N, C-alpha and C positions, 0 to 999 in steps of 0.2 A: 202051530208049527214049532217044532223043537228048536232050541238054540243051535244045535249042530247042523240042522238042515238050512237054517238061515245063514249061518257062516259059510256053508258050502256054496249056496247060491250066490252069495255076495262075492266070494273069491273067484268063482267061475266067471262072473260078469266082469270083474276087474282084469281078468286075463285076456279078454278080447275073444274074437271068434276063433273057432277051432281051425287048425291049419288045413285040415281036409276040406273044409268049406272054402277056404281061400284058394287052394289049388284048383278045386272044381270050378269056382267062379272065374279064375284067371284063364283057365284052359278053354272052357266051353262057353262062357258068357262074354268075356272080354277078348278072347282069342289072343292072349298074350302069354309070355313066359311068367310062371308063378314067382320066379325070383324077383321080378320087377316089383311085385306087390309085397313079398315077404321081406326083401332087403332094401328096396327103394333105390333110386338113382338120383344123383344131384345133377340138375340141368339148369341152363340159363336160357332165357328167351331172347337174349341180345342178338344171337345169330339170325334167328327168324325175323326179328325186327329190322336188322340190317338188310335182309333180303326183301323187305317190303311187306311182310306179313303184319296184319293189323289184328290185335286181339279185341274181341267185343267186350270182354270183361277184364279188368286189370287185377281183380282180387278173386281168389277161389270162392269165397263165401258168396260173392255176387253171382257167379256162374251157377253155383249149387242152388241158390234161391230161384234163379231163373228156370233151372231144370225141374224144380219141384213145384213151381207155381201152377195154379189152375188156369191161368190165362195164356197158355201156350198157343201159338198160331202155327 
């Protein structure tokens, strides 16, 4: 592999996924507005907790590990 190709592949990986893929995933898979994914939103769980909602996982990485584990019931 030439150095130019290696550099191109590395810089493409560092840029993250293509915006077209994000828009498609947001609209058709997650059924949400792509701006939520592209721009993000700051939110707090305190309002939900005040209303009595209980989170099964307190940390995002715990929830993601559960989602990807092979022991799902």
